[in-house]
N, C-alpha and C positions, 0 to 999 in steps of 0.2 A: 274100257271095262262096261260090262254090263252089273252093275253095283248088285246085285243081287246073285251073281255068282256064291258058293260055297266052296271053302277054301279046297278040298279035291278037285273040282274044276280049274280053280287057279293054277293046284301044282299040272293037273293032264295037261291046260293049256300052254306053260312052261314046258313041259317034256317036250311038245308039240313042235315049241320054237325051236329047243333044243336039237331035233331030233332033225328039223331044214336043216340045219347047218350042214347035215352029213352030204347033202346034193354035191353031186361032182360037182357041177358047174360055177358053185359058191369056192371064191381063193381062202376066204379068213373071214367070221365076223363073229358076231355079239350079241344078248341084248337084255337090259335089264330094264327097271324102274327111276323112275327120277332120283336125280338124287335131294332133291326138295332147296336148290340151294336160294335163299331170296335174294336176288337180284332181278330189277322191270327188264333188266334182256334176257333172265330167263324164262323159258316153258316148264313149267311146273303140270299145266294141266291134264300130260298123258299119264296113263298105267304101263303102260310097256314101250320100250325104244327093242327094234330089232336091226341091226344096221348089217350089212351084208357088201364084201367086195366081190367084185370080177376082176377076171384076166381080161377082158372081152367084152362087149354089146355083145357080140354073138350066143357068150353065156351067159350075158342075163335071158336075152330072148330065147333060152335053151330054158330056165331053170323058170321060166313063164311057165311052161307048158308041159313042164314035167311034173309023175302021176305024185309024185309025195307031192307038191307044192299044191296040187290042183286038190287033191285026200284031206290037206291040213284046210285048204278055203272050205271045204265041204265041209266036216267038223266043228270049224269055229269058227262060221261066220255068226251065226247067234251069240257068242259071247261078246262080238266089239260093236258099238253102238255108231261111228264112227273110226274110221282107216286111213290116213293120212301119207301118201311116199311119194317121197322127196328126190330121184336119182338125179346123179350129175353121174359127169367124167372126171375127174382126179386131172389136175394140172399137173401137181407138184405131191408127193410124200416124205412130210421129213420124220429123219427119224436122230436119235438121242445119242 
């Protein structure tokens, strides 16, 4: 994130992420800041993670074109200096 963002801008950004989770194509998701666990294998260099699960690649592709998603990018693209995306297929999902 841009280190010059105000507290109000950060709250607005979090609200925007919360709104994205309402997209029909998103099966479930969550967002948050790093846990700051000090281990060599843990990346704590980011400000927010936004993780979503889709039922299919088609839902993923529809989300990329959704007007709410596109508006989020337009509204907040000046808030970040770098963004990294990790798309993957889930082979198996554990449960307790």
